[in-house]
C-alpha positions as CSV (number, residue, x, y, z in Angstrom):
1,X,65.9,80.1,102.9
2,X,69.5,81.4,103.1
3,X,70.4,84.6,101.4
4,X,73.9,86.0,101.0
5,X,76.2,88.2,99.0
6,X,78.2,86.1,96.6
7,X,80.8,86.4,93.9
8,X,79.3,84.4,91.0
9,X,81.0,83.3,87.8
10,X,79.3,81.8,84.8
11,X,81.4,80.1,82.1
12,X,80.0,78.9,78.8
13,X,81.4,77.3,75.6
14,X,81.2,79.4,72.5
15,X,79.5,77.6,69.6
16,X,78.8,74.4,71.5
17,X,76.2,73.1,69.1
18,X,78.5,73.6,66.1
19,X,81.3,71.8,67.9
20,X,79.0,68.9,68.8
21,X,77.8,68.6,65.2
22,X,81.4,68.4,63.9
23,X,82.7,65.9,66.5
24,X,80.4,65.0,69.3
25,X,82.7,62.4,71.0
26,X,85.8,64.5,70.6
27,X,84.1,67.6,71.9
28,X,82.8,65.9,75.0
29,X,86.2,64.3,75.7
30,X,88.0,67.7,75.2
31,X,85.6,69.4,77.6
32,X,86.1,66.6,80.1
33,X,89.9,67.1,79.9
34,X,89.5,70.9,80.2
35,X,87.4,70.6,83.4
36,X,89.8,68.1,84.9
37,X,93.1,69.7,83.9
38,X,92.4,73.4,83.8
39,X,89.0,74.4,85.3
40,X,88.8,72.4,88.5
41,X,92.4,73.0,89.7
42,X,92.1,76.8,89.2
43,X,88.8,77.0,90.9
44,X,90.4,75.3,93.9
45,X,93.4,77.5,93.7
46,X,91.2,80.6,94.0
47,X,89.1,79.1,96.8
48,X,86.0,78.7,94.7
49,X,83.5,75.9,94.3
50,X,81.5,74.5,91.3
51,X,77.9,75.0,92.1
52,X,76.7,73.0,89.1
53,X,77.8,71.9,85.6
54,X,75.5,73.2,82.8
55,X,76.4,70.8,80.0
56,X,78.5,73.3,78.0
57,X,79.4,75.5,81.0
58,X,79.5,75.8,84.8
59,X,78.2,78.0,87.6
60,X,80.8,78.8,90.3
61,X,80.8,80.7,93.6
62,X,83.8,82.4,95.3
63,X,84.2,83.9,98.7
64,X,86.0,86.9,97.2
65,X,85.1,88.8,94.0
66,X,88.8,89.6,93.6
67,X,89.6,85.9,93.6
68,X,86.7,85.3,91.2
69,X,88.0,87.8,88.6
70,X,91.6,86.6,89.1
71,X,90.3,83.0,88.4
72,X,88.5,84.2,85.3
73,X,91.6,85.9,84.0
74,X,93.7,82.8,84.8
75,X,91.2,80.5,83.0
76,X,91.0,82.6,79.8
77,X,94.8,82.8,79.6
78,X,95.0,79.1,80.1
79,X,92.4,78.3,77.5
80,X,94.2,80.6,75.0
81,X,97.5,78.8,75.7
82,X,95.8,75.4,75.2
83,X,94.3,76.6,71.9
84,X,97.7,77.7,70.6
85,X,98.8,74.1,70.6
86,X,95.9,72.5,68.7
87,X,94.4,72.9,65.2
88,X,92.1,75.8,64.7
89,X,89.1,73.5,64.1
90,X,89.7,72.0,67.6
91,X,89.8,75.3,69.4
92,X,87.3,75.6,72.3
93,X,86.6,79.1,73.4
94,X,84.7,80.3,76.5
95,X,82.8,83.4,77.5
96,X,82.9,84.3,81.2
97,X,80.7,86.6,83.3
98,X,81.4,87.6,86.9
99,X,79.0,89.4,89.2
100,X,78.9,90.4,92.9
101,X,75.3,90.3,94.0
102,X,72.6,88.9,96.3
103,X,71.7,85.2,95.9
104,X,69.6,82.7,97.8
105,X,70.7,79.2,98.4
106,X,68.7,76.0,98.1
107,X,70.5,72.7,98.8
108,X,73.8,74.2,97.8
109,X,72.4,75.6,94.5
110,X,72.3,79.4,93.8
111,X,69.4,81.4,92.5
112,X,68.3,85.0,92.2
113,X,69.4,88.2,90.4
114,X,73.0,87.7,91.4
115,X,73.1,84.6,89.2
116,X,70.9,86.0,86.5
117,X,73.2,89.1,86.0
118,X,76.3,86.8,85.8
119,X,74.5,84.9,83.1
120,X,73.7,88.0,81.1
121,X,77.3,89.3,81.5
122,X,78.6,86.0,80.1
123,X,76.4,86.4,77.1
124,X,77.8,89.9,76.5
125,X,81.4,88.8,76.6
126,X,83.5,88.2,73.5
127,X,84.7,84.7,72.7
128,X,87.7,84.2,75.0
129,X,86.7,87.3,76.9
130,X,85.3,88.3,80.3
131,X,82.6,90.8,81.3
132,X,82.1,91.9,84.9
133,X,79.4,93.9,86.6
134,X,79.8,97.4,88.1
135,X,79.6,95.9,91.6
136,X,82.5,93.6,90.8
137,X,84.5,96.3,89.1
138,X,84.2,98.6,92.2
139,X,86.1,96.0,94.2
140,X,88.7,94.9,91.7
141,X,89.5,98.1,89.7
142,X,92.7,98.8,91.5
143,X,93.7,95.3,92.3
144,X,94.0,93.5,89.0
145,X,96.9,93.9,86.5
146,X,94.5,94.3,83.5
147,X,92.7,97.1,81.7
148,X,88.9,97.6,82.1
149,X,86.8,99.0,79.4
150,X,83.4,100.5,80.4
151,X,80.7,99.3,77.9
152,X,78.0,101.4,79.4
153,X,74.8,100.6,81.3
154,X,73.0,97.7,79.7
155,X,69.3,96.7,80.1
156,X,69.4,92.9,80.4
157,X,66.7,90.4,80.3
158,X,64.6,89.9,83.5
159,X,66.6,92.6,85.4
160,X,64.7,95.7,86.2
161,X,67.6,98.2,86.6
162,X,70.3,98.7,84.0
163,X,73.6,96.9,84.8
164,X,77.0,98.6,84.5
165,X,79.2,96.4,82.3
166,X,83.0,96.3,82.1
167,X,85.1,94.3,79.6
168,X,88.3,92.9,81.0
169,X,91.3,93.5,78.7
170,X,93.4,90.4,79.2
171,X,96.5,91.7,77.4
172,X,96.7,95.2,78.8
173,X,97.8,96.7,82.1
174,X,95.2,98.0,84.5
175,X,94.2,101.5,83.2
176,X,94.7,102.9,86.7
177,X,98.3,101.5,86.6
178,X,99.1,101.9,82.9
179,X,101.6,104.7,83.3
180,X,103.5,103.0,86.2
181,X,103.5,99.6,84.5
182,X,104.8,100.8,81.2
183,X,108.3,99.7,82.1
184,X,107.2,96.3,83.5
185,X,108.0,93.3,81.4
186,X,106.6,90.4,83.5
187,X,103.4,89.6,85.3
188,X,102.6,88.9,88.9
189,X,103.4,85.4,90.2
190,X,100.7,83.4,91.6
191,X,100.6,82.8,95.4
192,X,102.3,79.8,96.9
193,X,99.8,76.9,97.2
194,X,99.6,73.9,99.5
195,X,97.6,70.8,99.7
196,X,96.8,69.0,103.0
197,X,96.1,65.3,102.8
198,X,94.5,63.2,105.6
199,X,97.0,62.1,108.2
200,X,97.5,58.4,108.9
201,X,96.0,57.2,112.2
202,X,97.5,54.5,114.4
203,X,95.3,53.3,117.1
204,X,93.1,50.3,118.0
205,X,90.3,52.6,119.0
206,X,87.6,52.5,116.3
207,X,86.7,56.2,116.9
208,X,90.3,57.4,116.5
209,X,90.2,57.8,112.7
210,X,87.2,60.1,113.0
211,X,89.1,62.3,115.5
212,X,92.1,62.4,113.2
213,X,89.9,63.4,110.3
214,X,88.4,66.2,112.4
215,X,91.8,67.3,113.4
216,X,92.9,67.5,109.8
217,X,89.8,69.6,108.9
218,X,90.7,72.1,111.7
219,X,94.3,72.2,110.4
220,X,93.1,72.9,106.9
221,X,90.8,75.7,108.1
222,X,93.7,77.2,110.1
223,X,96.0,77.1,107.0
224,X,93.2,78.7,104.9
225,X,93.3,81.8,107.1
226,X,96.8,82.5,106.0
227,X,96.7,85.2,103.2
228,X,100.3,84.3,102.2
229,X,99.2,80.9,101.1
230,X,96.5,79.4,99.0
231,X,95.1,76.1,100.3
232,X,94.0,73.6,97.7
233,X,90.4,72.4,98.3
234,X,90.3,69.1,100.1
235,X,88.4,67.3,97.3
236,X,90.7,68.6,94.6
237,X,93.8,67.7,96.7
238,X,92.6,64.1,96.9
239,X,91.7,63.9,93.3
240,X,95.1,65.3,92.2
241,X,97.1,63.1,94.6
242,X,95.1,59.9,93.9
243,X,96.5,59.8,90.3
244,X,99.6,57.8,89.7
245,X,101.7,60.9,88.9
246,X,105.2,62.0,89.9
247,X,105.4,64.8,92.4
248,X,106.7,67.3,89.9
249,X,103.9,66.4,87.5
250,X,101.3,67.0,90.2
251,X,102.8,70.4,90.7
252,X,102.8,71.2,87.0
253,X,99.3,69.9,86.3
254,X,97.5,71.1,89.4
255,X,99.6,74.0,90.7
256,X,100.4,72.5,94.1
257,X,103.7,73.8,95.5
258,X,103.8,72.2,98.9
259,X,102.3,69.1,100.4
260,X,101.4,68.9,104.1
261,X,101.1,65.3,105.4
262,X,101.6,63.4,108.7
263,X,100.4,60.8,111.1
264,X,98.7,60.6,114.5
265,X,99.6,57.9,117.0
266,X,97.9,57.0,120.3
267,X,100.4,56.3,123.0
268,X,98.8,55.2,126.3
269,X,97.6,58.6,127.8
270,X,99.0,60.9,125.1
271,X,98.9,61.6,121.4
272,X,101.9,62.0,119.1
273,X,101.4,64.0,115.9
274,X,104.1,63.9,113.2
275,X,103.8,66.6,110.4
276,X,105.9,67.2,107.3
277,X,105.9,69.9,104.6
278,X,107.2,68.6,101.3
279,X,108.3,70.7,98.3
280,X,106.6,68.9,95.4
281,X,108.9,70.2,92.7
282,X,112.0,68.8,94.3
283,X,110.6,66.3,96.7
284,X,112.6,67.8,99.5
285,X,111.3,67.7,103.0
286,X,111.2,71.4,103.9
287,X,110.1,70.9,107.5
288,X,109.2,68.1,109.8
289,X,108.4,68.0,113.5
290,X,106.5,65.9,116.0
291,X,104.2,67.3,118.7
292,X,102.7,65.7,121.8
293,X,99.4,66.4,123.6
294,X,97.0,64.7,126.0
295,X,94.1,62.6,124.9
296,X,91.6,65.2,126.2
297,X,93.3,68.0,124.4
298,X,93.3,66.1,121.1
299,X,89.6,65.2,121.5
300,X,88.9,68.9,122.2
301,X,90.5,69.9,118.8
302,X,93.9,70.8,120.1
303,X,93.6,74.5,119.0
304,X,96.9,75.6,120.6
305,X,98.7,72.7,119.0
306,X,97.3,73.6,115.6
307,X,98.3,77.2,116.0
308,X,101.9,76.1,116.7
309,X,101.9,73.8,113.7
310,X,100.6,76.4,111.3
311,X,102.9,79.2,112.6
312,X,105.9,77.0,112.3
313,X,105.0,75.7,108.8
314,X,104.2,79.2,107.6
315,X,107.7,80.4,108.7
316,X,109.5,77.5,107.0
317,X,107.5,77.8,103.8
318,X,108.2,81.6,103.6
319,X,111.9,80.9,104.2
320,X,112.0,78.2,101.6
321,X,110.2,80.3,99.0
322,X,112.7,83.1,99.5
323,X,115.6,80.7,99.2
324,X,114.2,79.3,96.0
325,X,113.6,82.7,94.5
326,X,117.3,83.4,95.0
327,X,117.9,80.7,92.4
328,X,115.7,82.3,89.8
329,X,117.2,83.9,86.7
330,X,117.7,87.6,87.1
331,X,115.8,88.2,83.9
332,X,112.6,87.4,85.8
333,X,112.9,90.6,87.8
334,X,109.3,91.4,88.0
335,X,107.5,92.9,91.0
336,X,106.8,89.7,93.0
337,X,110.2,88.2,92.3
338,X,111.9,91.4,93.5
339,X,109.7,91.5,96.6
340,X,110.3,87.8,97.4
341,X,114.1,88.3,97.1
342,X,113.8,91.3,99.4
343,X,112.0,89.2,102.0
344,X,114.6,86.5,101.8
345,X,117.3,89.1,102.5
346,X,115.3,90.5,105.5
347,X,115.6,87.2,107.3
348,X,119.4,87.6,107.4
349,X,119.1,90.6,109.6
350,X,122.5,92.1,108.8
351,X,123.2,95.7,107.7
352,X,124.2,94.5,104.3
353,X,121.1,92.4,103.9
354,X,118.9,95.4,105.0
355,X,120.6,97.6,102.3
356,X,120.0,94.9,99.7
357,X,116.4,94.4,100.7
358,X,115.8,98.2,100.4
359,X,117.3,98.2,96.9
360,X,115.2,95.2,95.8
361,X,112.0,96.7,97.2
362,X,112.8,100.1,95.6
363,X,113.4,98.3,92.2
364,X,110.0,96.5,92.6
365,X,108.3,99.9,93.2
366,X,110.0,101.3,90.1
367,X,108.1,98.5,88.2
368,X,104.8,99.0,90.1
369,X,104.4,102.0,92.4
370,X,101.1,100.4,93.5
371,X,102.5,97.1,94.7
372,X,101.4,96.6,98.3
373,X,104.0,93.9,98.8
374,X,106.8,96.1,97.6
375,X,105.7,99.0,99.9
376,X,105.4,96.4,102.7
377,X,108.9,95.0,102.4
378,X,110.5,98.4,101.9
379,X,108.9,99.6,105.2
380,X,110.0,96.4,106.9
381,X,113.7,96.9,105.8
382,X,113.6,100.6,106.9
383,X,112.1,99.8,110.3
384,X,114.7,97.0,110.9
385,X,117.5,99.4,110.1
386,X,116.3,101.6,113.0
387,X,115.4,98.9,115.5
388,X,118.6,97.0,115.1
389,X,120.8,100.1,115.3
390,X,121.9,100.2,111.7
391,X,120.6,103.6,110.7
392,X,122.6,106.8,111.2
393,X,119.4,109.0,111.4
394,X,116.3,107.6,113.0
395,X,113.9,110.0,111.2
396,X,115.5,109.3,107.9
397,X,114.2,105.7,108.0
398,X,111.2,105.8,110.3
399,X,109.4,108.6,108.4
400,X,109.5,106.9,105.0
401,X,108.8,103.5,106.7
402,X,105.5,104.8,108.1
403,X,104.6,106.3,104.7
404,X,105.3,103.1,102.8
405,X,103.5,100.8,105.2
406,X,100.5,103.1,105.4
407,X,100.4,102.9,101.6
408,X,100.7,99.1,101.7
409,X,97.7,98.8,104.0
410,X,95.7,101.2,101.9
411,X,96.4,99.0,98.8
412,X,95.7,95.7,100.6
413,X,94.0,95.9,103.9
414,X,93.8,92.1,104.3
415,X,97.6,91.3,104.5
416,X,98.6,90.4,108.0
417,X,102.3,91.1,107.3
418,X,101.5,94.7,106.4
419,X,99.6,95.3,109.7
420,X,102.5,93.6,111.5
421,X,105.1,95.9,109.9
422,X,102.9,98.9,110.6
423,X,102.6,97.9,114.3
424,X,106.4,97.6,114.6
425,X,106.9,101.0,113.0
426,X,104.6,102.5,115.6
427,X,106.6,100.7,118.3
428,X,109.7,102.5,117.1
429,X,107.7,105.8,117.0
430,X,106.6,105.2,120.6
431,X,102.9,105.0,119.5
432,X,101.9,102.1,121.7
433,X,98.2,102.2,121.3
434,X,98.5,102.3,117.5
435,X,101.0,99.5,117.6
436,X,98.7,97.2,119.6
437,X,95.8,98.0,117.4
438,X,97.8,97.0,114.4
439,X,98.9,93.7,116.0
440,X,95.2,93.0,116.9
441,X,94.2,93.4,113.3
442,X,96.9,90.9,112.4
443,X,95.3,88.4,114.7
444,X,91.9,89.1,113.2
445,X,93.2,88.2,109.8
446,X,95.3,85.3,110.8
447,X,94.8,83.9,114.3
448,X,97.9,81.7,113.9
449,X,100.2,84.6,113.2
450,X,102.8,84.2,116.0
451,X,104.8,87.3,115.0
452,X,101.8,89.4,115.9
453,X,101.7,87.9,119.4
454,X,105.5,88.4,119.8
455,X,105.4,92.0,118.6
456,X,102.4,92.8,120.8
457,X,104.7,91.7,123.6
458,X,107.4,94.0,122.3
459,X,105.0,97.0,122.4
460,X,104.1,96.1,126.0
461,X,107.7,95.8,127.0
462,X,108.7,99.3,125.7
463,X,105.7,100.8,127.5
464,X,106.6,99.2,130.9
465,X,104.0,96.4,131.0
466,X,106.4,93.7,132.1
467,X,104.1,90.8,133.0
468,X,102.1,91.1,129.7
469,X,105.3,91.4,127.7
470,X,106.9,88.3,129.2
471,X,103.6,86.3,128.9
472,X,103.2,87.1,125.2
473,X,106.8,86.5,124.4
474,X,106.7,83.1,126.0
475,X,103.5,82.3,124.1
476,X,105.2,83.3,120.8
477,X,108.3,81.2,121.6
478,X,106.0,78.2,122.3
479,X,104.0,78.7,119.2
480,X,107.0,78.9,116.8
481,X,110.1,77.6,118.7
482,X,112.2,77.3,115.6
483,X,111.6,80.8,114.2
484,X,115.1,82.2,113.4
485,X,114.1,85.6,114.7
486,X,113.4,84.3,118.2
487,X,116.3,86.4,119.6
488,X,113.9,89.3,119.3
489,X,111.7,87.6,121.9
490,X,114.7,87.3,124.2
491,X,115.3,91.0,123.8
492,X,111.7,91.8,124.5
493,X,111.9,89.9,127.8
494,X,115.1,91.8,128.6
495,X,113.5,95.2,128.0
496,X,110.5,94.2,130.0
497,X,112.6,93.3,133.1
498,X,114.6,96.6,132.6
499,X,111.4,98.7,132.8
500,X,110.5,96.9,136.0
501,X,113.9,97.7,137.6
502,X,114.9,94.0,137.6
503,X,118.3,94.7,136.2
504,X,119.7,91.2,136.9
505,X,117.0,89.5,134.8
506,X,117.3,92.2,132.2
507,X,121.1,91.5,132.0
508,X,120.5,87.7,131.8
509,X,118.1,88.0,128.8
510,X,120.2,90.7,127.1
511,X,123.2,88.3,127.2
512,X,121.0,85.5,125.7
513,X,120.1,87.9,122.9
514,X,123.6,89.0,122.1
515,X,124.7,85.3,122.1
516,X,122.3,84.8,119.3
517,X,122.8,88.1,117.5
518,X,125.8,90.3,118.0
519,X,124.8,92.9,115.5
520,X,121.8,94.3,117.4
521,X,122.3,97.5,119.4
522,X,119.4,97.4,121.9
523,X,120.5,94.3,123.8
524,X,124.0,95.7,124.0
525,X,122.6,98.9,125.5
526,X,120.5,97.0,128.0
527,X,123.3,94.7,129.1
528,X,125.8,97.5,129.5
529,X,123.4,99.7,131.5
530,X,122.1,96.8,133.6
531,X,125.6,95.5,134.4
532,X,126.5,99.0,135.6
533,X,123.4,99.4,137.6
534,X,124.0,96.2,139.5
535,X,127.7,97.1,139.8
536,X,128.9,94.1,137.8
537,X,132.5,93.2,137.4
538,X,132.5,92.9,133.6
539,X,131.1,96.3,132.6
540,X,134.2,97.2,130.7
541,X,134.1,94.0,128.7
542,X,130.5,94.6,127.8
543,X,131.2,98.2,126.7
544,X,134.1,97.0,124.5
545,X,131.9,94.3,123.0
546,X,129.2,96.9,122.2
547,X,131.6,99.4,120.7
548,X,133.2,96.7,118.6
549,X,129.8,96.2,116.9
550,X,128.5,99.8,117.1
551,X,131.4,102.3,117.5
552,X,129.0,105.3,117.5
553,X,127.1,103.9,120.5
554,X,129.4,105.9,122.8
555,X,127.7,109.2,121.8
556,X,124.5,108.1,120.0
557,X,122.6,105.4,121.7
558,X,119.4,106.0,123.7
559,X,117.4,107.3,120.6
560,X,117.4,103.6,119.4
561,X,115.7,102.4,122.6
562,X,112.0,103.4,122.1
563,X,110.9,103.5,125.7
564,X,107.6,105.4,126.1
565,X,108.1,106.3,129.8
566,X,110.5,109.0,130.9
567,X,111.7,107.0,133.9
568,X,112.8,104.1,131.7
569,X,114.8,106.4,129.4
570,X,116.4,108.0,132.4
571,X,117.4,104.6,133.9
572,X,119.1,103.7,130.6
573,X,120.9,107.0,130.4
574,X,122.1,106.6,134.0
575,X,123.3,103.0,133.5
576,X,125.2,104.0,130.3
577,X,126.7,107.0,132.0
578,X,128.0,104.9,134.9
579,X,129.4,102.4,132.5
580,X,131.2,104.9,130.4
581,X,132.6,106.6,133.5
582,X,133.9,103.3,134.7
583,X,135.9,102.7,131.5
584,X,137.1,106.3,131.3
585,X,138.1,106.6,134.9
């Protein structure tokens, strides 16, 4: 018999018998619609499953108690919105109880005190309300934008020990955040959601469709590991998409933002996979690409290929979400909107964009000082100001960047982007071991996160580990070849060769970097120093090019190159000294 810790939710209709007496057929039809249109889509959105229906209610299980409570809040608000549009006599109210506890599993069903406590909590809830246990409260108390009222320790039926009971106040801000949220006028936006539908298969081989189905399952699992996206459960995706509905209606009814679809074709000794990401609201094709692999690799699950697909799709969806948020009305300037706008500015990687991102993130923090995402994006903007050479004072941006990103991780330990930013801040501070540990945590959370691979390579480059730096950079380029920030990979390879004393290759890759991004100080420093060290003929032109973009580089430069080894800093200083002597002499 399997035992496990589970987040359990019980949902029950208030006054079910009375409703059935008044209108049995109408009540049953209304409940059927509620399950189809509200309950099932939201359970899928929050990565839960319906264990069983209980006539006038349901037992559900979630992988995370935070998602269980968020789902309960979303459901009760949706039920209240539904009731506002119908006659009072037709109102259907629910009570919900949520518990985190030990259960045992028999044929997919759940039993034990974990379920029994959830049932007792549901009975203690007000109509339209939610009660959660103390074990659930301990995990969600600082992560939900609602108030919690302690109702005391309750002795409930068939449970030996008293249960701490908390009432969820659906209309109020979290008591732990009430002061900081007093100026906020809007609520947090739900995460971006995607649905993955089975790929079409084209082959005469009768076993091929099964291989394609297995590939799609692996792809769905890989997407599900992304904390920036919510993946619609497979069964719910198919149920939603099987209906004869317009794409925009599917999005409105089921909450699906993006659709991932494609096809797999067998071509002699290789496989071609086409994949598309479609924005359901507009019908636009956000991203499309084809990939090739061998028959053997495909039969083996093609893990490297799946990693490339997920990394590329994630980047394009993040960019598209940011672009869409720029179109939103400024009146919607709540925390998540401000943070999303800030992220969209970061991708521009210009001094003006970094300033704007910093302002937006600061505005978000003025609404919610406990927003992990706002701390995250502010730290990211500050670190980029240093790394790209935009800051006048390194300490003035790196010290607060470290403070904000540490706070972001403290508030949400499971966000890979926060660990990635933290790692990059440590790179700038020359803390290589801390940086590599942070990038490792990124990969634990999201194995398809190519930025973590790339930045791990960057940490290796600045610490003089050329071979590892080049290998990881090439791996990241292969995993996400259309990432608009790939010029950073070129710069990493340049730095790596510089630390190995290979100034010709360092010069080559620095030139490739500046071709892509002129406003980036480090590659200018590397190409000027490398050109001087190999006694190139175009040193003066390269110095003029650098000073055109960064006039202060003549006197303030090496502090922006975070080498960890003394000999590498000295080599850069020597190369720059020679270059400046050439143009002054």
